[in-house]
LUMMARKOL-684132 format. One record per residue: residue in one letter; x, y, z of N, C-alpha, C, O, CB in turn. Coordinates in steps of 0.1 Angstrom, whole numbers, plus 5000, padded with zeros to 4 digits. Glycine has a CB too. Example, Ala and Ser with C-alpha at 12.3 -4.5 7.8 and 13.67 -1.06 7.14 Angstrom:
2
A513249435078512349555078513249675078514249675085511349555090
S512849785071513749895071512950005079513450115080514149945057
This chain:
286
M501049865002500049985003500950144999501950185005499449985020
R500550184993501650354991500950435003501350545008501350484970
H500350395006499950525022499450435030498650355026498650675022
S499950455047498650395056498850475067499550575067498750225060
T497950425081498050445094497850375101497350265098497650505097
S498050385111497850255123496950325133496950445135499550195131
L496150245139495350305152494850185162494950065160493750395146
R494350245173493650135185492650185190492650295196494350085198
I491350075185490250115193489450035207488649945205489350135184
G489750065216489649975227490449875224491349905216488349925230
P490349755228491649655225492549565213493449485212491349575230
V491349665200491649625190492749735182492649855184490449595185
G493749695172494149755169494249755156494149635152494749755175
F494549875145494049855127495249915120495850025123492449965121
R495649845110496449925100495949935088495849825082497649875099
I495650025083494550055073495850135060496350235063493150185082
G495950075051496950085038495650105026494550055024498049905035
C496150185021495750295009496150294996497350274995496150415012
D495650304985496650314972496450504969496950564959495950174955
W495450564980495650714978495850764993495650715004494250784970
R496450884988496450985002495551025006495951075016497051095003
A494051045006493451135010492251085018491451165022493351215001
P492050935020491450845028492450835039491750795049491050725022
I493550845042494550795052494150945056493250955065496250725048
A494551065052494651205055493551205066493851235078494351305042
E492351185063491051195067491351105078491651145090489851165057
I491251035076491350925093492450975101492150985113491850725091
E493651025097494251035109493951175116494051205128495751005107
H493451255103492551355111491651345119491551435128491951415105
L490751235118489451205129489651115138488951095148488151165122
Y490951035133491650995147492551035153493150955161491950905149
R493051175150494551175156494351165171495451155177495451305152
D493351175179493651185193493450995200493050965211492351305199
Y493850925191493550785196495650735196496650785191492250665180
P495450615207496750535205497150485197496250495188496850445210
K498450415190498850295183498350205185497550225195499850255183
P498350085179498249935183499449935192500350025192498349815168
D499449815201500149785216501449765215501549845225499649665222
D502449725213503949785207503849785194504949785189505149695209
G502949795187502949895169502449765164502449785152504649965159
I502149665167501649585158499649505161499049445170502949485157
P499549535151497749575151497249405142497749335133497149775136
D496349395152495849265152494749265138494449155135495249235169
F494349345132493949325118494549455109495249555113492049315119
N494249425093494849495083493749525075492849435072495849425077
V493749655070492649705062493549725047494749715045492049865068
H492649735039493649745022492449825013491349775011494149525010
L492649905011491949985004492450044994493050144995491650065011
F492149984979492549934968492249974958490949954957492449844968
A492950054941492650064931492249834927492949744931494050164923
A491349814921491449664912492449734900493549684902489649584904
R492549794893493249784881494049934885493450014893492249784865
P495249964879496050094880495250214877494850314884497350094869
W494950174862494450324860492850384872492450504873493950314842
R492350284876491650324887491650414894490750484897491650264893
R493350444898493550534909493150614903492150654909494750564916
V493250694891493150874883491950824879491050884884494350964869
F491750744871490650724860489150684867488650574867491150604849
R488650784872486650764880487250684889486850574884484850664869
P488250644903488450594909487650574919487050654926489250624910
S487650394923486950334932487550234938488250144933485850284927
V487250274951487450204961487250014964486049964965486750284969
H488049954965487949814969488349814983489449864987488749724960
I487349754990488149665002488649555007487849455009487849675009
G489849545008490249465014491249415027491549495035490449465007
G491549325029492249315044492849145043492949075033490849355059
D493049135054492948975062491648895063491448775065493448995076
F490948975062489448885059488748975049488749095051488348875074
V488148915036487648985024486148955022485748855029488448945011
I485548995016484248915008484548964995484949074991482548965012
P484348824990485048804970483648904964482548924969484948554960
D484048964951482849104944481949164954480749194952481549034933
A482649194966482249324971482249414966483349434961482749364980
A480849544962481149644956481649764956480849834962480749664952
P482649824952483449934956482850064957481850094952484449954949
L483650134964482850334967483750404960484950374960482850424986
P483250504954483950574949484750634957484550614969483350634944
L485950724953487150744961487050864972487750884982488350784950
S485850944968485151094979484350994993483851035003483251234966
M484450854991483650825001484450725007483850645015482250774998
G486150695004487150705011487250655028487650545032487450835008
L486950755033486550715045485350615055485450565066486450815047
L484450615045483450535043484150355044484050275053482650595028
A484850355031485450235029486250185039486250065040486050245019
A487250295049487950215056486950215066486950095070489350255059
E486150275073484950215082484550075078484649975085483550295082
M484150055066483649965065484149815065483449715065483050005058
G485749825063486549755060487349715074488249635075487149815050
M486849805084487449785101486249675106486449575112487549975111
N485049735103484049635100483949465104483849385113483849645088
L484349475088484949355080485649245090485249135094486049415070
Q486749315091487449235100487249235116487649145122488849265099
M486849295119486049255130484949165127485049085137485549375136
A483949125120483049025119483648935117483548845126482149025111
L484348935107484748805108485848735108486148635101484348775102
G486548825121487948795122488248755138489048685143488848915117
Q487248855143487348845158487148725170486048685175486448935161
R488248685172487648545182487848575196487348505205488648375179
R488348665199488548695217487348775224487348765237490048785221
Y486548845218485148875223483848865215483648895204485148995227
L482848815226481748805212481648925214481948995223480248705211
L480848965200480349105193479249095193478648985192480649155180
L478549215194476649235195476749325182477849375179475749335213
H476049355178475849445167474549515175473349485175475649365150
A475449605181474749745193475949885197477149925197474449645214
S475049925200475450015203476050015222475549935230474250115197
A476650075225476750085240477250215248478350265244477849975244
A476550275257477150325269477150335282476050295287477250385268
E478050385290478850365304478150425316478750535313480250425304
R477650445324477550535338477450465347476850365348476450615341
D478550525358478550465370479150325372479150255382477350455373
G479750305360480850195357479750055357479849945362482350185373
R478650105349477349995345477050035328476650145325475650025356
A477249915318476749925304475449935300474849845305476949835298
L474750005293474150025285473749955269473950035260474550095286
L473249855267473849775254472149835243471049835249474249525258
M472149875232471249915224471349825209472049875200471550065223
S470849745207470649695193469149645185468049605187471449575194
G469649665177468449635167468449695149469149785145467249705176
I467849655143467949685132468349795122467549895123467249655131
S469049805114469549915107468050025110466949965109470149875090
G468250185112467450235115466350215129465150255131467250235104
A467050165133466550175149466650275153465650315158467150095158
G467650365154468450445161469450445170469850535177467950485165
K469950295169471350305179472350395181472850425192472050225178
S472550435171473450505166473250665174474150725182473150495148
T472350705172471950875177471650845187472150925194470950965171
L470650725196470550745204471950785216472050865225469750675204
A473050675211474050685216474750805222475250835233474450635210
A474550885208475351025205474851095215475451125225475151115188
L473351125214472351195222472851135239472951225246470551135215
L473051025245473551015256474951065262475151115272473350915258
M475951025250477251125252476851265258477251315268477951155238
A476151325249475751445249475351475267475551585271474551445237
R474951415272474051405281474851335291474251305302472751335276
G476351305290476951275303477451115302478251065310475851315315
W476751055291477050925294478850875284479050935273475550815289
R479550795289480850745285480050675271479250585272481750645298
L480350735261480050615249481350495247482550525244480050705232
M481050395250481350315242481650255233482750205230481150295243
G480350255225480650155207479250235202478150275207480549895206
D479750225191478450265181478350095174477650015181478850415165
E478850065164478849935158478649845164477549785163479549905153
F479449815171480049685179480149725193480749815197481449625175
A479149605204479749585222480149475214479749415205478549565239
L481749455226482449325230482349335241482349435248483849295225
V482249135244481749125255482748995257482948905249480049125255
D483248985268484448895274483748805275482648825279485448925287
P484148675272483448545272483848525286482948505294483948415261
A484748535289485748465303484848545317484448475326488148535303
T484548715316484048775329482848845324482548945330485048875337
G482048795314480848945312480949065308480249155302480349005322
L482049055311482149235308482449295297483149235289483249305315
V481649435294482149495283483049605280483149715286481249525279
H483849565267484749615266484149755254483149755246485749495262
G485449885257484849995247485449955234486349865234485250145250
F484850015220484750025212484950155204485350145192483949975213
P484750225208484250355204484750445196485350545197484150415212
R484250335184484650405169484150525167483550585176484150325156
L484250605152483150725148482250655150482150535148483150805134
V481350745154479650735153479050725136478750835130478950895162
S478950665132478250665116476550725120475750645125478250465108
L476250825117474750925118474350945107475150985098474851075125
K473050925104472550925086471451015088470851015098471950755077
N471251085077470651125074469351215080469451325075470551055069
E468251225090467251325097468351315109468651425113465451265101
A468851215114469451205128470551345130470751405141470351045128
L471251365118472351465115472351605119473351665123472651475102
P471151655116471151785128470451765138470151885141470651915124
V469751685147469151665157470551655165470651725175468151545157
V471851555163473251535169473751665170474151705181474351445160
A473851725160475051855159473851985168474152105169475451915135
D472951955172472452045180472551985192472252055201471252095177
A472751895194472751825208474151885209474451935220472451655210
L474951865199476951855208477551975199478551965192478251635202
P476952075200477452195192479152195191479752255182476852335200
G479752135200481752115202481852035197483052015197482752095217
A481351925190481251825187482551845171482551945163479551785187
R483351725169483951725156482951605150482151525154485751695155
F483551655137482551575128483051515111483851595105481251675126
G482951425105483351445091483051475084481951525088483651395086
A483251495069482451545060481451495056481451375058483051565051
V480151555050479051455049479051445035479151525026477651495055
M478951315034478851195023477651185019476951145028479151065027
T477051205010475651184999475951104993477151094991475051274990
G474751004987474450924979475050794983475050714974474850964967
T475650734999476150655001474650525004473450555006477150705012
P475150405003474150285001472550325012471450255012475050115006
K473050445020472350445034471950625036471850685047473550375047
G471950675025471750835022472550885025473650845021470950905028
T472451035032473551075035474151065051473651105062473451195029
L475051015048476151025060477351105065478151145057476750925061
R477451115079478351215084478851125096477951065101477551355087
H480151115101480851055112480851205121480851325118482550965108
L480751135134481051185146481951155154482151035157480251165152
V482951255160484251215168483751165178482851235183485351305173
P484051045182483651035202484651165211485751215208484550825211
D484151195221484451305230485751255237485951135238483151345241
A486351315241487751315248487751185262488651115266488151505255
R486151185267486251105278486050945274486450835280485151155288
A485450965261485150795256486550745250486850625249483750775240
I487750875246488450805241489850765253490750685251488650885226
A489650835264490950805276490350695279491150595280491150925291
A489350665280488550545292488550445281488150345288486850575300
M488650395269488150345258488650205265488050115260488750405243
R489350175273489850045276490050015294490949975302491250035267
E489050055293488050035311486949995308486150085305487650175323
P486549865308485149765306483949775318484249795330485649605306
A482949755314481849815322481049665327481249565321480749945311
K480249675338479449575336477849575333477049645339479749525347
P477349485322475849485316475049535323475149485334475249365313
A474049625322472849665332471849655329470949655338472749755336
L471649665316470449695311470349675291471149735284470249855317
M469449615286469349575271468049615267467049545268469549425267
I468449785261467149745249467249745236468349765230466149845248
F466249725231465949675214465249805211464049805215464749525211
P465649905206464650015198464150005192464149885189464750095192
R463050085183462250055172461950195169460950245174461049945174
F462450245164462050395154460950455146461150425134462850405144
G459950515148458950555143457450495144456550505136459350545132
F457350435156456450405164455750465175456550515184456750335167
E454250465178453950525193454850485204455150365204452450485198
A455150555214455550515226455350385232454150375237454950585232
A456050275234455750145240456950105243458050135239454950045232
D456550005251457549945262457349785270456549745279457550055273
R458249725265457249605270458849495275459749485268455849505251
M458749445288459649335290460049215283459149145280459249295299
M461449165278461549095272461248935275462248895270462449125269
M460648845279461448755274462748665272463248665261461248775270
P463348575285464148565278464448445267465648435266464848575285
S464048385262464048305250463748455238464448455228462448165251
E463148535239463048645231464248685227464748685216462448725236
T464748745241465848785244467648695231468248725221465648725262
F467548595240468448535235468848515219469948515214468248445240
V467248495211467248475196468148565190469248545184465748495189
R467448705196468048795192469248845192469648915182467648855195
L470148805204471348845205472048785192472848845184471848815218
T471448595194472448525182472248635173473148695168471948355176
Q470948675170470948705149471648865154472048935145468548725137
A471848895165472849025164474149045162474849145160472849085172
S474448885165475748835168476448825154475848775145475648715175
T477648865154478548825135479448645143479548565135480749025127
N479848615155480648555156480248455167481248405171481648625157
Y479248415171478548375184478748235178479248165187476948425188
T478648145162478448065162480447995162480647885167477348055152
Q481348085157482448055154483148055173484147985176483048185142
L482548125181482748095193482447965203482947915213482348175197
A481147935195481147765198480547755216479547825220483347675197
E481247685222480947705238481247835246480747875256481647595245
R482147895239482348035249481148135243480648205251484148125248
G480848135233479548235226478848195231478448275239479048265213
F477948055233476648025241476848055256475748085262476247885240
D477848045262477748065277478248245278478348305288479047935287
A478548295268478548465270477248525269476948625275479348545259
L476348425258474848515251474048465267473748545276473748425230
T473748325269473348285282473548355296472748365305473948165283
R474848415297474948475309474548615306474048675315476548465315
L474648695292473748835297472048805300471348865307473748955283
V471848695292470448695289469448695307468448745312470148525276
R470848555313470448535323470348645335469448665343471048425325
E471448725334471648835345471449025339471849125346473348805352
V471049015330470349145323469449135322469249035315470649195314
P468249245326467249295322466949305310468149335306467149375326
A466049305296466449315283465049375283464249315289466949195274
H464549505275463049575269463349615256464349675252462249715277
A462249565250461949645238461349775237460249785243461149575230
I461649845233461049975231460450095219461350145211461750035235
D459350105218459150205206459250335208459250375219457850185200
Y459250415197459750535202459550635186460250615176461450515211
P458450725189458450855179459450985179459451065170457050925182
D460151005186461251085183461951095194461351065205460951215178
T463551145194464551095200464251105216464451015223465751165196
D463651225219463351305232462551165240463051095249462151475229
T461351145234460951005238461150915243460650875254460750955235
A462450825232463150755236464050825251463650795262463850715223
I465150905249465850935263464950945272465450895282466651055265
A463750985274463050925287462850835287463250795297461950975292
Q462350725280461950605285463650525291463850435300460950525272
V464650585284466050515285466550525305466950455314467450635272
D466050675301466150765316465150665326465650605336465250955314
R464250655323463350565333463750445334463550395346461850545330
L464350355327464650235324465650235335465350195347465150195308
W466850295333467950305340467750315356468150235364468650405334
G466950445359466650455371465950335380466050305392465850555370
E465250275369464450155377465450035382465249965392463250075366
L466550025374467349915376467649905395468349815400468849955365
């Protein structure tokens, strides 16, 4: 790779190599406060490359590769190089992570206890995580929650928060002093912009927390809340994990511990104010 950089997010180190300088410069700018991998050795490599030499200059398109790949994945335009890097890190974690149980969830911490929020794309997990950060919670992660099978603790993985469409002005108003990446239009999920986690999230990203509450939010519906049965929670968590089956018995034990020890609620909400009020109420009832 012509250009490269490295960084550590929580307990995981990455090296990102690229055929173009611009995406690396943007990564270094937004991740400037993050440390390097332990001992300089990354856990995963991400490659952003042109499939043909002329694609570096003529209608440049970015293919995503690395230690783990998805064959025939569609490339992105060079203007979305940061998004390609973020997707590349997601890919390495989803296909290669074996130390932690991965949950497709956002996570926030207060008083040493963690709130996990899981749901389908568009449920509002990233928006709620960012708004909780604005209210003094420590952001532990947006895309993945890392659960240690040995201890049951959640480890921080505070990547850039991926905000989309209508969430952009809501979060910008709540965090007027925050740092953001460039606005990207025409992405597979519409208009997208990345939010840099605050200094507290970065400084404390190696401090785990005990999971205390799980919520499964759903946006765009009349406000509602119901406590979930353990069987439903277990099924939803298996669907939310990218490496549950690869971890085998360790994955099963980690999931069953979460289901057994952590209350879970499904919430519907019509707007973010309602969702935050629901979270505050459920947290206060613990």
